[in-house]
C-alpha positions in Angstrom: 125.0 139.5 32.7 125.5 135.7 32.9 126.0 134.0 29.6 124.2 130.8 29.0 126.5 127.8 28.4 126.0 125.0 26.1 125.5 121.5 27.3 128.3 119.1 26.7 126.3 117.4 23.9 125.6 120.8 22.2 129.2 121.8 22.6 130.5 118.5 21.1 128.0 118.8 18.2 129.0 122.4 17.4 132.7 121.6 17.6 132.2 118.6 15.3 130.3 120.8 12.8 133.1 123.5 13.0 135.8 120.9 12.2 133.8 118.9 9.7 133.6 115.8 11.9 130.7 113.5 10.8 127.9 113.6 13.3 127.9 109.8 13.6 131.4 110.0 15.2 130.2 112.4 17.9 129.6 110.4 21.1 129.9 111.5 24.7 131.6 109.1 27.0 131.5 109.6 30.7 135.2 110.5 30.4 134.4 113.4 28.2 136.5 111.9 25.4 135.3 111.3 21.9 135.6 107.6 21.2 138.0 108.3 18.2 140.5 109.8 20.7 140.4 107.2 23.4 143.3 105.0 22.1 145.6 108.0 21.6 144.9 109.3 25.1 145.4 105.9 26.6 148.7 105.5 24.7 149.9 109.0 25.8 149.1 108.2 29.4 151.2 105.1 29.2 154.1 107.4 28.0 153.6 110.1 30.6 156.7 109.1 32.5 158.7 109.9 29.4 157.4 113.5 29.3 160.1 116.1 30.1 159.4 119.6 31.4 161.9 122.4 31.4 163.7 122.9 34.7 164.6 126.2 36.3 167.4 126.7 33.8 165.4 125.8 30.7 165.6 122.6 28.8 163.5 120.3 26.7 159.7 120.0 26.9 157.9 117.1 25.4 158.2 113.3 25.1 161.6 111.7 25.2 161.3 110.1 21.8 164.3 107.9 22.4 162.2 105.9 24.9 158.7 106.2 23.3 159.0 103.2 21.0 160.1 100.9 23.8 157.4 102.3 26.1 154.7 101.6 23.6 156.1 98.1 22.8 156.3 97.2 26.5 152.7 98.4 26.9 151.6 96.2 24.1 150.4 99.0 21.9 150.6 98.6 18.1 151.4 102.1 16.8 149.9 103.1 13.4 150.8 106.2 11.6 147.4 107.7 12.6 147.8 106.8 16.3 151.3 108.3 16.3 150.0 111.5 14.8 147.2 111.6 17.5 149.8 111.1 20.3 151.8 114.0 18.9 148.8 116.3 18.8 148.2 115.5 22.5 151.9 116.1 23.2 151.8 119.5 21.4 148.7 120.5 23.5 150.5 119.5 26.7 153.6 121.5 25.7 151.5 124.5 24.9 149.7 124.3 28.2 153.0 123.9 30.2 154.7 126.8 28.4 151.7 129.0 28.7 151.7 128.7 32.5 155.4 129.2 32.6 156.5 125.9 34.3 
């Protein structure tokens, strides 16, 4: 039996309702990102070269925090406490995905 899937708009609306996000903040951009997350994703992508993954013998996984401030400053990004928290949420999601696949 094939299960019907929700449209992206229906999915975004139900996710927003689940997490208590006001409906006026729910927009669908062609990128699939909610507008409220765009700045954090753009900042994280500017830092992607500072993301370390474990090698064959283990090691650290995540952003190299020693270079993050310089990377953001050089990119001309003013970091607020909220933006930094959003970047860390993205980082944690990336770490979880990497560790889950075992790389």
